[in-house]
C-alpha positions, 0 to 999 in steps of 0.5 A: 831212181828210188831205193826203198827198204822193205818193212822189217815185219815179215808177212804172217797170219792172214797176209801169208794166207793171202799170198798163198791164195794169190799164188794158187789162183795165179797157177790155176789161171795159167793152167786154164789158159793152156789150149784145150783146157779145161774141156780136154781133161773133162771130156777125157774123164767123161769118156773114161766113165762112159767106157767103164759103164758100157764096157767099150771096146769089148771090156765089158767082161772084165771085173769092174775094178780092172775095167776102171783101172784100164780106162782111167789109165788109158784116157789119162795117157791120151789126155796128157798126150793131146794136151802136150800136142795142143801146147806145141801146135796151137799158137792162134785160134786158126790153128785148131782144125789143122792141129786136130786133124793131124793129131787124129792121125799121128797121135792115134797111131800108137793107140793099139800099143797103148791099149795092149800095154794098159791091159798088160799092166792089168794082168791081161794079155790080148791081141789088138786089131790095129785097123779096128782100133784106129777106126774107132779112135778116129771117130772118138777123136772127132767127137772130142775135137768137136766138143773142144772147138765148140765149147772152149769159147764158153769154158775159156777162163777169165783170168781177171774176173769182174771182181778183180777189175778194180783191185786195191793197189798192191802194197808193193806198187804203193811202196814203189810209188807206182800210182796204178796197175796200168803203170806197171809193165814188168818186174825183173829180179836183181839179186835180192832186189826187184826192179819195177818197170813203169809204162813211162820208161822209168824204173824203181829198185826195191829190196824185195824177194822175187817170189814175194813180188810175184805173190803181190801181183798175182791178181794182175793180168800177166805172167812169169816168163823167166826165172826172174822176170814177170811181165804185165799182159797189157804191156806186151807188144810182141816177141823177137828172136834172139838166136834160139831164144825169144825175147818179149818186147815190153813197153817202150824199150824193154826186151825181156828174155823168155826161158824154155820153161815158160815158152809154152805159157807165153805161146798159149797167151799169144805173146809170141807174135812178131814185133816189127821193131829193130832188135836191141839187147835187154 
C-alpha cells in the first residue's frame, strides 16, 4: 500500500478556477441525467409562454403581469411535481409509458386545487370546474408526454463528450501511481485521507480531502453515491440490498454503500440493477 503526502502548495488561481468549472460541469451532468431532463422544464416553460400569449383556460382577461405570474407559478409547480414522479418511477426505458399513464391520472387530480391556489395568490377568487380541468389537463399531459418520449433520445446529454474521451490523466491519479482512468474504480474517504481503488483489486491511500478528489475526477464518468464515496461508471456491476439500504457492487470485490441522498442519482443512471453475487460486507 502506497502512502503519498500531498503537495504543500495549495491550489490557487487557474487551478482553483478549473476545480470550480469541473464541479459545475459535474453538477450539470448529474442534473441532466435525471429522467425527463431537459425536455420537461423546457416543455413547461414553452407551455407557460403559450398560455400567457393566448390567455389559456379563460385567463385572457387578466392583466398581463397577473397572467404571467399565474402561469409561470402553475407550470413551475407541475414541472417539479412531474420531475419528482419521474425520478421515483423511471428505473429503465421500459418504465416510461406506464409512468406517464399513471401520472396523467394521479398527478392531475390535484390540478383544480393548484389552479385555485395560484389564482388566490394572485388575488383572484374563482370557482374551478374539476371535470373540465381534468379533461384539458389530460390532453396537455398527453402532448407533453409525447414530446418527452420522442425527443429525449435527441436531448439526452452526453456526460462525457468527445473532447473528454481522452483526457489528460488527473494529477490525483498520477500521484497515486494509477496509470490510466480505466484503472480507477472508486474513491472512498477515510478521515483526512482518500483510498483510491484500482481495477486489479489493489488500493492506494493518499492524504487528500474528499472534495478535492471529487473535483480532480469531475470529468471522469462516474458519480458520488455517498457522503464519502465516488464510483466510476465503468466499474459498476450492479447493486444488492443491505436491509433497507443499497450497496453498489463495484469492481472485483467492493460493496459500497449508497446513501438515501444519492439513491435518485444512482437509480437514474440504471445502477440499481440486480447483481447476482453473494452478499459480503463492504
